[in-house]
PDB file with one MODEL, atoms N, CA, C and O in Angstrom:
MODEL        1
ATOM      1  N   MET A   1       0.815  -1.192   0.000  1.00  0.00           N
ATOM      2  CA  MET A   1       0.000   0.000   0.000  1.00  0.00           C
ATOM      3  C   MET A   1       0.862   1.260   0.000  1.00  0.00           C
ATOM      4  O   MET A   1       0.542   2.222  -0.698  1.00  0.00           O
ATOM      5  N   GLY A   2       1.953   1.268   0.775  1.00  0.00           N
ATOM      6  CA  GLY A   2       2.849   2.427   0.844  1.00  0.00           C
ATOM      7  C   GLY A   2       3.484   2.719  -0.504  1.00  0.00           C
ATOM      8  O   GLY A   2       3.738   3.878  -0.832  1.00  0.00           O
ATOM      9  N   CYS A   3       3.741   1.692  -1.278  1.00  0.00           N
ATOM     10  CA  CYS A   3       4.343   1.855  -2.601  1.00  0.00           C
ATOM     11  C   CYS A   3       3.373   2.543  -3.558  1.00  0.00           C
ATOM     12  O   CYS A   3       3.779   3.365  -4.381  1.00  0.00           O
ATOM     13  N   ARG A   4       2.094   2.204  -3.445  1.00  0.00           N
ATOM     14  CA  ARG A   4       1.075   2.820  -4.299  1.00  0.00           C
ATOM     15  C   ARG A   4       0.939   4.314  -4.010  1.00  0.00           C
ATOM     16  O   ARG A   4       0.811   5.123  -4.929  1.00  0.00           O
ATOM     17  N   VAL A   5       0.967   4.670  -2.731  1.00  0.00           N
ATOM     18  CA  VAL A   5       0.849   6.079  -2.339  1.00  0.00           C
ATOM     19  C   VAL A   5       2.056   6.862  -2.856  1.00  0.00           C
ATOM     20  O   VAL A   5       1.905   7.986  -3.333  1.00  0.00           O
ATOM     21  N   THR A   6       3.239   6.281  -2.767  1.00  0.00           N
ATOM     22  CA  THR A   6       4.449   6.935  -3.254  1.00  0.00           C
ATOM     23  C   THR A   6       4.372   7.152  -4.759  1.00  0.00           C
ATOM     24  O   THR A   6       4.713   8.229  -5.248  1.00  0.00           O
ATOM     25  N   LYS A   7       3.932   6.147  -5.490  1.00  0.00           N
ATOM     26  CA  LYS A   7       3.795   6.284  -6.939  1.00  0.00           C
ATOM     27  C   LYS A   7       2.778   7.364  -7.294  1.00  0.00           C
ATOM     28  O   LYS A   7       3.001   8.156  -8.209  1.00  0.00           O
ATOM     29  N   LEU A   8       1.660   7.395  -6.567  1.00  0.00           N
ATOM     30  CA  LEU A   8       0.630   8.384  -6.813  1.00  0.00           C
ATOM     31  C   LEU A   8       1.160   9.794  -6.547  1.00  0.00           C
ATOM     32  O   LEU A   8       0.909  10.710  -7.331  1.00  0.00           O
ATOM     33  N   LEU A   9       1.890   9.969  -5.446  1.00  0.00           N
ATOM     34  CA  LEU A   9       2.471  11.274  -5.137  1.00  0.00           C
ATOM     35  C   LEU A   9       3.489  11.696  -6.192  1.00  0.00           C
ATOM     36  O   LEU A   9       3.542  12.869  -6.564  1.00  0.00           O
ATOM     37  N   LEU A  10       4.286  10.766  -6.672  1.00  0.00           N
ATOM     38  CA  LEU A  10       5.252  11.072  -7.731  1.00  0.00           C
ATOM     39  C   LEU A  10       4.550  11.487  -9.032  1.00  0.00           C
ATOM     40  O   LEU A  10       4.991  12.416  -9.708  1.00  0.00           O
ATOM     41  N   ILE A  11       3.480  10.810  -9.369  1.00  0.00           N
ATOM     42  CA  ILE A  11       2.730  11.154 -10.581  1.00  0.00           C
ATOM     43  C   ILE A  11       2.106  12.537 -10.451  1.00  0.00           C
ATOM     44  O   ILE A  11       2.140  13.322 -11.398  1.00  0.00           O
ATOM     45  N   VAL A  12       1.538  12.844  -9.288  1.00  0.00           N
ATOM     46  CA  VAL A  12       0.939  14.153  -9.057  1.00  0.00           C
ATOM     47  C   VAL A  12       2.015  15.240  -9.125  1.00  0.00           C
ATOM     48  O   VAL A  12       1.811  16.271  -9.765  1.00  0.00           O
ATOM     49  N   ALA A  13       3.156  15.018  -8.472  1.00  0.00           N
ATOM     50  CA  ALA A  13       4.239  16.003  -8.481  1.00  0.00           C
ATOM     51  C   ALA A  13       4.762  16.210  -9.897  1.00  0.00           C
ATOM     52  O   ALA A  13       5.002  17.348 -10.300  1.00  0.00           O
ATOM     53  N   PHE A  14       4.943  15.141 -10.657  1.00  0.00           N
ATOM     54  CA  PHE A  14       5.418  15.230 -12.037  1.00  0.00           C
ATOM     55  C   PHE A  14       4.425  16.010 -12.897  1.00  0.00           C
ATOM     56  O   PHE A  14       4.821  16.833 -13.722  1.00  0.00           O
ATOM     57  N   THR A  15       3.140  15.746 -12.700  1.00  0.00           N
ATOM     58  CA  THR A  15       2.102  16.453 -13.456  1.00  0.00           C
ATOM     59  C   THR A  15       2.129  17.946 -13.142  1.00  0.00           C
ATOM     60  O   THR A  15       2.009  18.766 -14.052  1.00  0.00           O
ATOM     61  N   ILE A  16       2.285  18.311 -11.874  1.00  0.00           N
ATOM     62  CA  ILE A  16       2.345  19.723 -11.482  1.00  0.00           C
ATOM     63  C   ILE A  16       3.559  20.406 -12.117  1.00  0.00           C
ATOM     64  O   ILE A  16       3.455  21.528 -12.613  1.00  0.00           O
ATOM     65  N   VAL A  17       4.700  19.732 -12.101  1.00  0.00           N
ATOM     66  CA  VAL A  17       5.911  20.299 -12.710  1.00  0.00           C
ATOM     67  C   VAL A  17       5.707  20.525 -14.200  1.00  0.00           C
ATOM     68  O   VAL A  17       6.094  21.571 -14.719  1.00  0.00           O
ATOM     69  N   ILE A  18       5.119  19.584 -14.885  1.00  0.00           N
ATOM     70  CA  ILE A  18       4.884  19.711 -16.329  1.00  0.00           C
ATOM     71  C   ILE A  18       3.921  20.868 -16.609  1.00  0.00           C
ATOM     72  O   ILE A  18       4.163  21.670 -17.512  1.00  0.00           O
ATOM     73  N   VAL A  19       2.845  20.957 -15.851  1.00  0.00           N
ATOM     74  CA  VAL A  19       1.870  22.036 -16.058  1.00  0.00           C
ATOM     75  C   VAL A  19       2.523  23.392 -15.815  1.00  0.00           C
ATOM     76  O   VAL A  19       2.334  24.307 -16.616  1.00  0.00           O
ATOM     77  N   LEU A  20       3.280  23.547 -14.743  1.00  0.00           N
ATOM     78  CA  LEU A  20       3.956  24.811 -14.469  1.00  0.00           C
ATOM     79  C   LEU A  20       4.977  25.153 -15.549  1.00  0.00           C
ATOM     80  O   LEU A  20       5.114  26.315 -15.930  1.00  0.00           O
ATOM     81  N   TRP A  21       5.683  24.157 -16.037  1.00  0.00           N
ATOM     82  CA  TRP A  21       6.673  24.388 -17.097  1.00  0.00           C
ATOM     83  C   TRP A  21       6.002  24.895 -18.368  1.00  0.00           C
ATOM     84  O   TRP A  21       6.487  25.840 -18.991  1.00  0.00           O
ATOM     85  N   PHE A  22       4.884  24.272 -18.759  1.00  0.00           N
ATOM     86  CA  PHE A  22       4.167  24.724 -19.956  1.00  0.00           C
ATOM     87  C   PHE A  22       3.575  26.114 -19.750  1.00  0.00           C
ATOM     88  O   PHE A  22       3.580  26.936 -20.667  1.00  0.00           O
ATOM     89  N   LYS A  23       3.077  26.371 -18.574  1.00  0.00           N
ATOM     90  CA  LYS A  23       2.480  27.676 -18.284  1.00  0.00           C
ATOM     91  C   LYS A  23       3.542  28.767 -18.363  1.00  0.00           C
ATOM     92  O   LYS A  23       3.293  29.833 -18.926  1.00  0.00           O
ATOM     93  N   ARG A  24       4.714  28.513 -17.809  1.00  0.00           N
ATOM     94  CA  ARG A  24       5.792  29.489 -17.833  1.00  0.00           C
ATOM     95  C   ARG A  24       6.308  29.715 -19.247  1.00  0.00           C
ATOM     96  O   ARG A  24       6.543  30.857 -19.644  1.00  0.00           O
ATOM     97  N   SER A  25       6.487  28.647 -20.009  1.00  0.00           N
ATOM     98  CA  SER A  25       7.020  28.797 -21.361  1.00  0.00           C
ATOM     99  C   SER A  25       6.012  29.490 -22.280  1.00  0.00           C
ATOM    100  O   SER A  25       6.420  30.252 -23.158  1.00  0.00           O
ATOM    101  N   SER A  26       4.728  29.253 -22.107  1.00  0.00           N
ATOM    102  CA  SER A  26       3.735  29.942 -22.935  1.00  0.00           C
ATOM    103  C   SER A  26       3.599  31.394 -22.502  1.00  0.00           C
ATOM    104  O   SER A  26       3.315  32.246 -23.344  1.00  0.00           O
ATOM    105  N   GLY A  27       3.787  31.710 -21.242  1.00  0.00           N
ATOM    106  CA  GLY A  27       3.737  33.078 -20.756  1.00  0.00           C
ATOM    107  C   GLY A  27       4.892  33.901 -21.286  1.00  0.00           C
ATOM    108  O   GLY A  27       4.711  35.081 -21.587  1.00  0.00           O
ATOM    109  N   GLN A  28       6.071  33.318 -21.411  1.00  0.00           N
ATOM    110  CA  GLN A  28       7.221  34.031 -21.950  1.00  0.00           C
ATOM    111  C   GLN A  28       7.013  34.352 -23.417  1.00  0.00           C
ATOM    112  O   GLN A  28       7.401  35.431 -23.865  1.00  0.00           O
ATOM    113  N   ARG A  29       6.426  33.470 -24.162  1.00  0.00           N
ATOM    114  CA  ARG A  29       6.197  33.718 -25.581  1.00  0.00           C
ATOM    115  C   ARG A  29       5.202  34.854 -25.788  1.00  0.00           C
ATOM    116  O   ARG A  29       5.356  35.650 -26.715  1.00  0.00           O
ATOM    117  N   SER A  30       4.189  34.937 -24.939  1.00  0.00           N
ATOM    118  CA  SER A  30       3.178  35.974 -25.119  1.00  0.00           C
ATOM    119  C   SER A  30       3.704  37.346 -24.708  1.00  0.00           C
ATOM    120  O   SER A  30       3.161  38.355 -25.159  1.00  0.00           O
ATOM    121  N   GLU A  31       4.745  37.428 -23.866  1.00  0.00           N
ATOM    122  CA  GLU A  31       5.278  38.706 -23.444  1.00  0.00           C
ATOM    123  C   GLU A  31       6.239  39.300 -24.469  1.00  0.00           C
ATOM    124  O   GLU A  31       6.444  40.513 -24.462  1.00  0.00           O
ATOM    125  N   LEU A  32       6.824  38.516 -25.330  1.00  0.00           N
ATOM    126  CA  LEU A  32       7.799  39.020 -26.281  1.00  0.00           C
ATOM    127  C   LEU A  32       7.254  40.109 -27.190  1.00  0.00           C
ATOM    128  O   LEU A  32       7.917  41.135 -27.336  1.00  0.00           O
ATOM    129  N   PRO A  33       6.088  39.955 -27.813  1.00  0.00           N
ATOM    130  CA  PRO A  33       5.621  41.013 -28.694  1.00  0.00           C
ATOM    131  C   PRO A  33       5.356  42.333 -27.960  1.00  0.00           C
ATOM    132  O   PRO A  33       5.505  43.399 -28.557  1.00  0.00           O
ATOM    133  N   ARG A  34       4.974  42.287 -26.701  1.00  0.00           N
ATOM    134  CA  ARG A  34       4.723  43.517 -25.951  1.00  0.00           C
ATOM    135  C   ARG A  34       6.011  44.288 -25.706  1.00  0.00           C
ATOM    136  O   ARG A  34       6.006  45.519 -25.730  1.00  0.00           O
ATOM    137  N   LYS A  35       7.106  43.589 -25.471  1.00  0.00           N
ATOM    138  CA  LYS A  35       8.371  44.244 -25.179  1.00  0.00           C
ATOM    139  C   LYS A  35       8.999  44.840 -26.429  1.00  0.00           C
ATOM    140  O   LYS A  35       9.712  45.840 -26.344  1.00  0.00           O
ATOM    141  N   GLN A  36       8.748  44.246 -27.580  1.00  0.00           N
ATOM    142  CA  GLN A  36       9.355  44.725 -28.808  1.00  0.00           C
ATOM    143  C   GLN A  36       8.477  45.803 -29.428  1.00  0.00           C
ATOM    144  O   GLN A  36       7.317  45.559 -29.760  1.00  0.00           O
ATOM    145  N   LYS A  37       9.041  46.991 -29.579  1.00  0.00           N
ATOM    146  CA  LYS A  37       8.313  48.090 -30.187  1.00  0.00           C
ATOM    147  C   LYS A  37       9.062  48.518 -31.443  1.00  0.00           C
ATOM    148  O   LYS A  37      10.280  48.377 -31.546  1.00  0.00           O
ATOM    149  N   ALA A  38       8.313  49.034 -32.375  1.00  0.00           N
ATOM    150  CA  ALA A  38       8.926  49.512 -33.600  1.00  0.00           C
ATOM    151  C   ALA A  38       9.742  50.768 -33.301  1.00  0.00           C
ATOM    152  O   ALA A  38       9.358  51.589 -32.468  1.00  0.00           O
ATOM    153  N   ALA A  39      10.867  50.905 -33.988  1.00  0.00           N
ATOM    154  CA  ALA A  39      11.698  52.089 -33.823  1.00  0.00           C
ATOM    155  C   ALA A  39      10.951  53.308 -34.353  1.00  0.00           C
ATOM    156  O   ALA A  39      10.221  53.218 -35.340  1.00  0.00           O
ATOM    157  N   GLU A  40      11.136  54.441 -33.695  1.00  0.00           N
ATOM    158  CA  GLU A  40      10.434  55.654 -34.080  1.00  0.00           C
ATOM    159  C   GLU A  40      11.452  56.783 -34.231  1.00  0.00           C
ATOM    160  O   GLU A  40      12.435  56.845 -33.493  1.00  0.00           O
ATOM    161  N   ASP A  41      11.211  57.662 -35.180  1.00  0.00           N
ATOM    162  CA  ASP A  41      12.092  58.804 -35.387  1.00  0.00           C
ATOM    163  C   ASP A  41      12.069  59.705 -34.163  1.00  0.00           C
ATOM    164  O   ASP A  41      11.025  59.920 -33.547  1.00  0.00           O
ATOM    165  N   MET A  42      13.256  60.233 -33.821  1.00  0.00           N
ATOM    166  CA  MET A  42      13.369  61.175 -32.721  1.00  0.00           C
ATOM    167  C   MET A  42      13.532  62.576 -33.298  1.00  0.00           C
ATOM    168  O   MET A  42      14.181  62.764 -34.328  1.00  0.00           O
ATOM    169  N   VAL A  43      12.938  63.551 -32.626  1.00  0.00           N
ATOM    170  CA  VAL A  43      13.034  64.949 -33.039  1.00  0.00           C
ATOM    171  C   VAL A  43      13.466  65.774 -31.830  1.00  0.00           C
ATOM    172  O   VAL A  43      13.432  65.293 -30.697  1.00  0.00           O
ATOM    173  N   ARG A  44      13.873  67.022 -32.078  1.00  0.00           N
ATOM    174  CA  ARG A  44      14.388  67.874 -31.009  1.00  0.00           C
ATOM    175  C   ARG A  44      13.515  69.112 -30.840  1.00  0.00           C
ATOM    176  O   ARG A  44      13.128  69.754 -31.816  1.00  0.00           O
ATOM    177  N   CYS A  45      13.212  69.433 -29.593  1.00  0.00           N
ATOM    178  CA  CYS A  45      12.426  70.617 -29.283  1.00  0.00           C
ATOM    179  C   CYS A  45      13.232  71.870 -29.650  1.00  0.00           C
ATOM    180  O   CYS A  45      14.414  71.972 -29.324  1.00  0.00           O
ATOM    181  N   GLU A  46      12.589  72.809 -30.325  1.00  0.00           N
ATOM    182  CA  GLU A  46      13.253  74.054 -30.742  1.00  0.00           C
ATOM    183  C   GLU A  46      13.688  74.888 -29.541  1.00  0.00           C
ATOM    184  O   GLU A  46      14.677  75.615 -29.624  1.00  0.00           O
ATOM    185  N   LEU A  47      12.969  74.794 -28.437  1.00  0.00           N
ATOM    186  CA  LEU A  47      13.251  75.671 -27.300  1.00  0.00           C
ATOM    187  C   LEU A  47      14.261  75.069 -26.320  1.00  0.00           C
ATOM    188  O   LEU A  47      15.256  75.713 -25.988  1.00  0.00           O
ATOM    189  N   CYS A  48      14.020  73.866 -25.863  1.00  0.00           N
ATOM    190  CA  CYS A  48      14.880  73.284 -24.819  1.00  0.00           C
ATOM    191  C   CYS A  48      15.855  72.236 -25.338  1.00  0.00           C
ATOM    192  O   CYS A  48      16.699  71.754 -24.583  1.00  0.00           O
ATOM    193  N   GLN A  49      15.756  71.877 -26.609  1.00  0.00           N
ATOM    194  CA  GLN A  49      16.665  70.925 -27.262  1.00  0.00           C
ATOM    195  C   GLN A  49      16.542  69.491 -26.740  1.00  0.00           C
ATOM    196  O   GLN A  49      17.457  68.688 -26.927  1.00  0.00           O
ATOM    197  N   VAL A  50      15.440  69.166 -26.099  1.00  0.00           N
ATOM    198  CA  VAL A  50      15.195  67.802 -25.621  1.00  0.00           C
ATOM    199  C   VAL A  50      14.769  66.940 -26.801  1.00  0.00           C
ATOM    200  O   VAL A  50      13.963  67.365 -27.629  1.00  0.00           O
ATOM    201  N   ASN A  51      15.313  65.724 -26.876  1.00  0.00           N
ATOM    202  CA  ASN A  51      14.909  64.772 -27.908  1.00  0.00           C
ATOM    203  C   ASN A  51      13.674  64.016 -27.439  1.00  0.00           C
ATOM    204  O   ASN A  51      13.571  63.635 -26.274  1.00  0.00           O
ATOM    205  N   LEU A  52      12.734  63.804 -28.366  1.00  0.00           N
ATOM    206  CA  LEU A  52      11.516  63.068 -28.032  1.00  0.00           C
ATOM    207  C   LEU A  52      10.999  62.368 -29.278  1.00  0.00           C
ATOM    208  O   LEU A  52      11.331  62.770 -30.393  1.00  0.00           O
ATOM    209  N   PRO A  53      10.182  61.313 -29.104  1.00  0.00           N
ATOM    210  CA  PRO A  53       9.623  60.613 -30.265  1.00  0.00           C
ATOM    211  C   PRO A  53       8.724  61.549 -31.072  1.00  0.00           C
ATOM    212  O   PRO A  53       8.020  62.389 -30.513  1.00  0.00           O
ATOM    213  N   ARG A  54       8.760  61.392 -32.378  1.00  0.00           N
ATOM    214  CA  ARG A  54       7.969  62.244 -33.269  1.00  0.00           C
ATOM    215  C   ARG A  54       6.481  62.200 -32.916  1.00  0.00           C
ATOM    216  O   ARG A  54       5.785  63.207 -33.044  1.00  0.00           O
ATOM    217  N   SER A  55       5.990  61.033 -32.472  1.00  0.00           N
ATOM    218  CA  SER A  55       4.563  60.911 -32.151  1.00  0.00           C
ATOM    219  C   SER A  55       4.149  61.750 -30.946  1.00  0.00           C
ATOM    220  O   SER A  55       2.967  62.064 -30.800  1.00  0.00           O
ATOM    221  N   GLU A  56       5.095  62.120 -30.078  1.00  0.00           N
ATOM    222  CA  GLU A  56       4.790  62.922 -28.895  1.00  0.00           C
ATOM    223  C   GLU A  56       5.072  64.408 -29.113  1.00  0.00           C
ATOM    224  O   GLU A  56       4.739  65.223 -28.253  1.00  0.00           O
ATOM    225  N   ALA A  57       5.673  64.772 -30.232  1.00  0.00           N
ATOM    226  CA  ALA A  57       6.066  66.151 -30.488  1.00  0.00           C
ATOM    227  C   ALA A  57       4.877  66.989 -30.958  1.00  0.00           C
ATOM    228  O   ALA A  57       3.893  66.465 -31.480  1.00  0.00           O
ATOM    229  N   ILE A  58       4.995  68.296 -30.760  1.00  0.00           N
ATOM    230  CA  ILE A  58       3.986  69.257 -31.219  1.00  0.00           C
ATOM    231  C   ILE A  58       4.613  70.043 -32.361  1.00  0.00           C
ATOM    232  O   ILE A  58       5.650  70.681 -32.178  1.00  0.00           O
ATOM    233  N   LEU A  59       4.007  70.004 -33.513  1.00  0.00           N
ATOM    234  CA  LEU A  59       4.486  70.726 -34.683  1.00  0.00           C
ATOM    235  C   LEU A  59       3.672  71.994 -34.858  1.00  0.00           C
ATOM    236  O   LEU A  59       2.445  71.942 -34.948  1.00  0.00           O
ATOM    237  N   SER A  60       4.354  73.143 -34.907  1.00  0.00           N
ATOM    238  CA  SER A  60       3.667  74.417 -35.057  1.00  0.00           C
ATOM    239  C   SER A  60       4.514  75.338 -35.929  1.00  0.00           C
ATOM    240  O   SER A  60       5.661  75.642 -35.605  1.00  0.00           O
ATOM    241  N   ARG A  61       3.928  75.771 -37.035  1.00  0.00           N
ATOM    242  CA  ARG A  61       4.603  76.685 -37.967  1.00  0.00           C
ATOM    243  C   ARG A  61       5.954  76.147 -38.418  1.00  0.00           C
ATOM    244  O   ARG A  61       6.924  76.897 -38.533  1.00  0.00           O
ATOM    245  N   GLY A  62       6.012  74.863 -38.668  1.00  0.00           N
ATOM    246  CA  GLY A  62       7.235  74.234 -39.158  1.00  0.00           C
ATOM    247  C   GLY A  62       8.287  73.970 -38.098  1.00  0.00           C
ATOM    248  O   GLY A  62       9.382  73.513 -38.424  1.00  0.00           O
ATOM    249  N   ARG A  63       7.985  74.244 -36.845  1.00  0.00           N
ATOM    250  CA  ARG A  63       8.924  73.996 -35.753  1.00  0.00           C
ATOM    251  C   ARG A  63       8.366  72.922 -34.829  1.00  0.00           C
ATOM    252  O   ARG A  63       7.155  72.724 -34.733  1.00  0.00           O
ATOM    253  N   ILE A  64       9.275  72.240 -34.158  1.00  0.00           N
ATOM    254  CA  ILE A  64       8.903  71.107 -33.306  1.00  0.00           C
ATOM    255  C   ILE A  64       9.137  71.494 -31.845  1.00  0.00           C
ATOM    256  O   ILE A  64      10.171  72.059 -31.489  1.00  0.00           O
ATOM    257  N   TYR A  65       8.143  71.173 -31.012  1.00  0.00           N
ATOM    258  CA  TYR A  65       8.227  71.472 -29.581  1.00  0.00           C
ATOM    259  C   TYR A  65       7.863  70.226 -28.770  1.00  0.00           C
ATOM    260  O   TYR A  65       7.162  69.333 -29.246  1.00  0.00           O
ATOM    261  N   CYS A  66       8.367  70.195 -27.518  1.00  0.00           N
ATOM    262  CA  CYS A  66       8.101  69.036 -26.656  1.00  0.00           C
ATOM    263  C   CYS A  66       6.795  69.191 -25.879  1.00  0.00           C
ATOM    264  O   CYS A  66       6.219  68.194 -25.444  1.00  0.00           O
ATOM    265  N   CYS A  67       6.324  70.416 -25.698  1.00  0.00           N
ATOM    266  CA  CYS A  67       5.089  70.633 -24.946  1.00  0.00           C
ATOM    267  C   CYS A  67       4.425  71.929 -25.416  1.00  0.00           C
ATOM    268  O   CYS A  67       5.034  72.733 -26.122  1.00  0.00           O
ATOM    269  N   ASP A  68       3.196  72.113 -25.022  1.00  0.00           N
ATOM    270  CA  ASP A  68       2.447  73.289 -25.447  1.00  0.00           C
ATOM    271  C   ASP A  68       3.046  74.572 -24.867  1.00  0.00           C
ATOM    272  O   ASP A  68       3.020  75.616 -25.518  1.00  0.00           O
ATOM    273  N   GLU A  69       3.572  74.499 -23.672  1.00  0.00           N
ATOM    274  CA  GLU A  69       4.198  75.670 -23.044  1.00  0.00           C
ATOM    275  C   GLU A  69       5.373  76.165 -23.892  1.00  0.00           C
ATOM    276  O   GLU A  69       5.525  77.368 -24.105  1.00  0.00           O
ATOM    277  N   HIS A  70       6.192  75.245 -24.369  1.00  0.00           N
ATOM    278  CA  HIS A  70       7.338  75.635 -25.201  1.00  0.00           C
ATOM    279  C   HIS A  70       6.875  76.146 -26.559  1.00  0.00           C
ATOM    280  O   HIS A  70       7.508  77.029 -27.138  1.00  0.00           O
ATOM    281  N   ARG A  71       5.794  75.607 -27.063  1.00  0.00           N
ATOM    282  CA  ARG A  71       5.247  76.084 -28.333  1.00  0.00           C
ATOM    283  C   ARG A  71       4.826  77.546 -28.194  1.00  0.00           C
ATOM    284  O   ARG A  71       5.089  78.363 -29.077  1.00  0.00           O
ATOM    285  N   LEU A  72       4.175  77.864 -27.084  1.00  0.00           N
ATOM    286  CA  LEU A  72       3.718  79.244 -26.863  1.00  0.00           C
ATOM    287  C   LEU A  72       4.897  80.192 -26.640  1.00  0.00           C
ATOM    288  O   LEU A  72       4.879  81.322 -27.126  1.00  0.00           O
ATOM    289  N   ARG A  73       5.908  79.749 -25.918  1.00  0.00           N
ATOM    290  CA  ARG A  73       7.087  80.583 -25.660  1.00  0.00           C
ATOM    291  C   ARG A  73       7.962  80.743 -26.890  1.00  0.00           C
ATOM    292  O   ARG A  73       8.698  81.723 -27.000  1.00  0.00           O
ATOM    293  N   GLY A  74       7.895  79.800 -27.815  1.00  0.00           N
ATOM    294  CA  GLY A  74       8.743  79.831 -28.995  1.00  0.00           C
ATOM    295  C   GLY A  74       8.251  80.760 -30.069  1.00  0.00           C
ATOM    296  O   GLY A  74       8.995  81.032 -31.011  1.00  0.00           O
ATOM    297  N   HIS A  75       7.046  81.259 -29.980  1.00  0.00           N
ATOM    298  CA  HIS A  75       6.494  82.139 -31.029  1.00  0.00           C
ATOM    299  C   HIS A  75       6.687  83.573 -30.701  1.00  0.00           C
ATOM    300  O   HIS A  75       6.283  84.442 -31.473  1.00  0.00           O
TER     301      HIS A  75
ENDMDL
END
């Protein structure tokens, strides 16, 4: 009887290890696309010279600014 219980515990432990291993490996694969972002052009604020992504920049009268305050001060 003791041998059966030991075998059962080993099977349960092995099953848990396999399930956790698959869960961890599938979780790592799903996180990769989130971490990888496309490269974006960087631009420089006319007033303070800070570099920032083009998508976050404010374009006004052909000049690039990092924030609305700098846009107003730059005119």
